[in-house]
Every structure is written in structure tokens, then in C-alpha cells.
N, C-alpha and C positions, 0 to 999 in steps of 0.2 A: 372413444373416437369411433366415428362411423366407418363401417366396412366399405372400402372403395370397390365399386363394381366395374366390370368390363365396359359397360355402357358409359360410365363416367370417365374412364381412361380414354375411351374413344372421343368423348366430347372434349376432354382436355387437349387432345391432339388437334382437334378441329379448331379450338380456340387459339392454340399456339400458332397454327397455320394462318388463322385470320389476322392475328397480330402481325405476322410477317408480311402478309399480303397488303395490309393497310400501310405498314411502314415502308415497304419497298415500292409498291405500286402508286401510293399516294403519299410521298414523302413531305408532307406539310409540317411545318414547325414554326413556333413563335420565337423570334429572336428576343433575348433578354438583355442585350447590350453589354455582355461580358465576353470579349474575344469571339470565339465561334460557338459559344454556348447557346443552346436553344431548348425549348420545351416541345417535345414531340407530341403532336395531336394523337398519334396512335397510342401513346402511353396511358391516356385517360381511360381507355377501355379496360385496363387492368382491374378497375373497380368491379366490372361485370364478371370477371374471372372469379373473384372471391365470392361474389353473391351467388353465382350458379354452382361453382365447383367446390366451394368451401375454402377455408384458410390454407389448407395444406396442398391439395391438388391444384387449387387456383394459383397459389404461389409458384408451384412447379411449372404450370403452363405458361405463366407470365415470364418466368425466368428463361424457359426454353425459347419462347417467342422473341424475347429481347436478345438472347445470345445469338440465335440464328440471324436475326435482323442485323446485328452488329457485324457478323461475318459477311453477309450478302451486300451490305452497304459500304464495304471497304475497310472495316476495322479501324475507324478513325480513333486515335488516342484521346481526342476530346470527348468522345462518348463513353469510353471504357469505365471511368469512375462512377458512372451513373446507371450502370446496368441493373443494380439492385433496387432502383427506385420503383419501377413497375411491380416487381414481385412484392415489395413491402406494401404498396398500395393494395394489392390483391389480398395479402395476408390480413391487414387491418380491416379491410372491408368485409372479408369473409368471416373474420372473428366476430365482428359486430353483428352481422346479419344472422349468424347462428348462435348469438347470445353468449359468446365467450369473451366477456367484457375485459377480464384481466389480461388476456392475451393481446387485446388491442391496445391497451395502455402501455404495456411494458416497452415496446420499441420506441414510443414517443419519449418516455422518461429517460431511457438509456441514451438515446441519441441527443436529446437536449442537454443532458448533463455532459456528455462527451463534447458537444459543440462548445460549451462554455470553456473547456480546457484546450481549445485549439488556438494557435498563434494569433489569428485576427482578433480574438476576444481578449485573452489575458495579457497580451503585449500592448494593448491599446491604452491601458491605464484607467479606463472607466467602463461601465457596463453598457454603453450606448449601442455597440454592435450587437450584443446579445439581445437587448430589448427589441431592436428593430427587426432582427431576424426571427426571434422566437415568439413575438406577441401573438401572431395569428395561429401558431402551433399550440400555444397554451389555450387559446380559445377553442381550438379543435378538440383538445383533450377534455376541456370542461363541458363541451357539448355532448360527450358520451353519456354523462349522467342523465340529462333530460331525454336523450334518445332512448335510454333504457327505461326510464320511469314513465314517459308519456308515449311509448310506442303505439299504444292503442289509438290515441287521438291522431298521431302522425300517420297512421295507416289508412285514414279516411281517404277515399278516392283512389284506392289501391296503392297507397303509399307514396304519392308524389313527393310530399314534404320529407318523408322518411328517406327515400332514395336520394333526394337532394343533400340531406345531411350526411348520409353514408358516403356519397361521392366526395363531398367537401372534406370530410375527415380523412378518407382514404387518400385523396390527392395531397393533403397536408402531410401525410406520412411519407409520400413520395418526395415532397419538398424538403422535409427535414433530413432525409438521407442525402439529397442533392446538396443542401447547404453544408452539412457535415463533411461530405466528400470534397467539396470545393475548398473548404477551409483547411485541408491538409496540405502541408508544404510540398509533398510529392505531387500534388495535383496543380495547385495554383502556380507554383514555381517550376516544378519539373515538367509539367505538360503544357500549361498555358504561358509560362515564361513571365508571370506577373510578379512584381515586388509586393511585399506585404502591405505597403501603404495603398497601393492600387486596389488590392483585395478588400481592405477595410472600406475604402471609398465606394467600391462596388456594392458592398453590403448595405451601406448607408444611403445610397443614391435613390433607391426606389422601394421604400419599405411597404408601399401600398400597391405596387404593381403586381407582385406575385399573388397576394390574396385575391385581387380582382380577377386574375387569370384562373385561379382555383375556383372561384365562384362561377365563372363562365363554364369551366369544365364540368362542374357539378350540375349545372343546368342542362347541359348537353346530355350527360349521362342519365339524368332524371327522365328526359324525353325518350331515351332508348329503353331504360330499365322498366318503366311502367308497362308498356305493351309486352315486352319480352318476358318478364316474370309472370305476367298474367297468363301467358300461354304455357310456360314451362312449369308453373305451379300445379297444373293439371296433369303433369306427366311424372315419370320416375327419373327424370334427368337431373333434378336438383339434388344437391349433396345430402340434404336431410329435410324431412317434413317438419322438424322442430326448428323453426326459424322465427325471426322477429315479427313476421306478419301473422303468425299463428298465435292466437290467444289461448293461454292455458285454461282449459275448462275447469269450473269450480269442482272441488272434491266433495262427494256426497258426505253428509254428516253420518257418523256411525250410529246405527240403530241400537236402541236399548233392548236388551234381552227381556 
């Protein structure tokens, strides 16, 4: 694990403040048609937290920013279950950017398995809910392999395609936590006051809306990340020099005595 510097801690504080500023000063959100549930536009910048600060410090900064925003915006119970979505985005994005592939896969697998055992899925009597909710998350997990294997080609043009994939996968990590949290009875029944049948209908009603939103978010992050990382890569602000953009130089052949 890389040593965390004072400079990086300061940058983490700045990023957390930026998250709060965007969320409070520009409280834009995309309604998703379920009660008061929305997708905050500020949450998508969590991908940048992981890319710049790494999976651990980036997660901490996103969690701090989300928690402070939650308090400053009135502590709505509707938002409480989803506080971990931006930190999970930062964790997965950071793990991928710094080539910690296994760390990126673990949250997806655990949460997808957990989702299958929530009431909206197992009480429905068929796998339709699980398929509609998880199909795009499965694609996101499968994209990790080509991201790792073809990162050299994806880095052409200073990584526009690479950052697009990173952001899409990171935002899908955000989404799998949101889906899992919403599928808990304490949330859909206790907070939203929705019966189980309404929750199942909500999960089945727009299976392609959420992936489309994630693609849009990924495109926006790509536009921000390319110039930002181009500048930061020349400084000591990045979590590590060993990242997905850096190609491992070939090792010299041992000379014969």
C-alpha cells in the first residue's frame, strides 16, 4: 500500500469540499420515478476521487463529502441508504486505475449475490427481477478483463476510452449498492412506504434507463478526466505513479557471464 502524504490528505479534503459544494450549491439530480429517489449529478465525480486519490483515500474523501452533504441538505431519510454509493464508486474506480483488479471485482460479486437474496427477488418466484437489475452490472464486471488486457490501446489519446470505461464501471458499482439498499425491507417499506409488489414493478419498469444514465455519466467524466489527469500526471498529487496509464517497461534480458 502506498504511503499517504500530507499533500494527498490536503487534496482529499479539497475533493470532499468540492463534492459538498457541487451537491449543495448545484443540487441537480435526475429523477428515476421511484418515490423521491434521484441520482445526484454530484455523485458521478466520485470516479475522479478514486482515480486521483487511490481506492482508499478516494473512498474516504467521497464518504466525507457525501456525509457532510447529507447533513447540510437536511438529512432526508430518502438519501440515507445511498450514502455508500459514491464511496463505492471511488473505491472501484481507484482500484482499477491503480491495477488492483481483484479489489474492484469483490464488491460487485458480494453485492450481486446479496441482491439475489433480497425479498424483491426471491419472493417473486422467478429470476426476472435479478436479470433486469443485474445484467448491466454483469457487463461492467466483464469489462474489467479487457480493461486490464488492452489498457495500452485504450490509453491512446491520453486514455479517453479508458476513462470512459473506468467511469462506467465505477458508476455501476454505485448503482449496485443503490439497488441492493433499495431492495431491503427497512428501506423500501420502512423509509419509502412501498409494498413489495410496487418495488418489484419499479425494478422491472425501466431496465434500460439506468444503464443509459450511467453511460451519460461516464461520458461526462471522460471529458473532465482527460485534461485533469493530463495535468496531474506531471505532478506528485496522484496517489501512485504506477497506474493503468503507465506501461511497464520491458525487463532487460540477463547477460551471460
